[in-house]
N, C-alpha and C positions, 0 to 999 in steps of 0.2 A: 154875167151872162144877158143876153138880152131876152125876154119872157117866151119869142118864138124860135129863137136861133136855135138851128139843129148841131147838136151835138156831136163829133167825129170822132169812133173810138177805134182802136184796133181790139181783137179778139181777146187779148191779154189784157187790154183795158178796162173792158166790159165784164170779163171775170175778177179782176182786180177790186173794181168798183162795187160789184155784186158781194164780194166776199168781204169789205167793208162795212157793206150796209148791214148784213148779217151780223157781224160783229155789234156795232151799234145796237142795232136792233134787239139782239138775243143775251149779249154778255154786258156791254155797257152800260145799256138802259136798265136792267135788273141793278147792276153794280150801284150806280148813284140814287137809285129808287130806296137800296139798302141804307147808303147813307142817310139821305134824307130822313128816311124813319128813324134812325139813329140819332141825329143833331134835332130832329120836333121831341123826342123822349127827354130832352135836355129843360124844357119847359121854355121860359120866354123867349121868343125869336127877334126880338130887338135887338140883342148884343149877343146874337149866336154867331159865330165865323164858321163854323164847320156848316150851318143851315146855308148861310150865304154862299158860301164856295161850292156845296154840292150843288144849290138852286142854278148858281152860274155854269156849272158842270151840266146840269141837265139842259141848259138852255144852247150851249155848244152843241152838246150830241144832236137835240132835234133840229136845230139849225143844219148839221151836216146830212142828218137824214135826209130831210126836206129838199138839200141840195143835190145828194144823190140821186134822189127817187126821181127830180125832174131831170137831171142828166140821162139817165139811164133812159126814161120816157121817150125824152127828144133825139136819141142817141142813132147813127147812124153808122154800124157796125163793119169796117173793114176785112174781107176775110183774106185771109193772109194767103191762100191760094189763089186770090185774084191780081196779086201786088207782082206788078211788072219788075224784070231786072232788066229791063233794057232804058227805062229812063225812068228818072228817081220822082215818087209820089207816096201818097201818105202809106205807113205799112213799111215804105224801104230799110234796107240797113244802110249807110251809103260810107264808105269809109274815102276820109279825104285828107290831104296834105299841103302846107301852106307852099306856095310854090317860091323858091329861091333859098328855101328852107330846108336843112337837115335833120330838121324835126320831125319826130313820129309819126306815124298814120293818127288819126283820132275818128274814132266809129260812134254815128249817132243811127238811133232808129227814129226816122219820120213818124209823128202821129200829133193830132187832135191838139189842142191847146188845154184841153180837159185833162188829158194825162200826161203832160208834158213835164218831166221831172229833168231837166239838166244835170246833175247829183248822177243819174244814172243813165244817163246818156242817150234819153228820150226826150228829143227837142222838137218844138211846134213846128209845124209847116209854116207859119207866122211870124218866127222868129228872124234875125237877118241869116243866118245861114240857112235856117229852112228855106227862106222867100229865095235865096239865088241859089238853092239847088233842084229849087222843083221843076219837075219837067226836062231835066237836063241828062246827059248822058255819062258813060265812063269816059276820061278822058278828057271831057271839058275841062276848061277854067272856069270858076265864076269867083265875081268880086263881092266880098259881104262888105257891108258898109256897120258898121258899129259905133258907140259912143268912144272909143279909142281910137277908129279911124278906118281905113278901107284895108281889106288884106284879100289878095289873089289866094286861092284854092284850087286845088288838081281832083277831080273825082276820082279815087284811085278805083273804086268797086263800086258796085251794088246789087244787092244780094235780097231775099226774102228775111 
């Protein structure tokens, strides 16, 4: 992420990051501090794997806290009430089906890269599918270019 780049989030994404930040600051920090205190009590730190593990975990937690705070400070939050249903935009819930296939419909929420999670059907507007559907309307056919080749999809519906 570039230092000055805007972070685009849905309201749900902002809430999820805020919740994660709260958990990191108020639970995980305390847990790792207790682990460090316990490891230090063993004495010699030069060969203390518990201490090393706790220090590494502390660094990971602090890095993630910094990362989330930076994202939230630079966030442009998309209000779901302003999400259009006539054309695909950030925040849209898009249902697509591959053209020429009897395959099932696929449904994706179009989000910014910071909250993309394909396993949860949240795809970035910068992903191959996201790029193909942005600004398009229901019943449009789009071509998705991916490493496995090109595929045609019909936009079945667009919802908030």
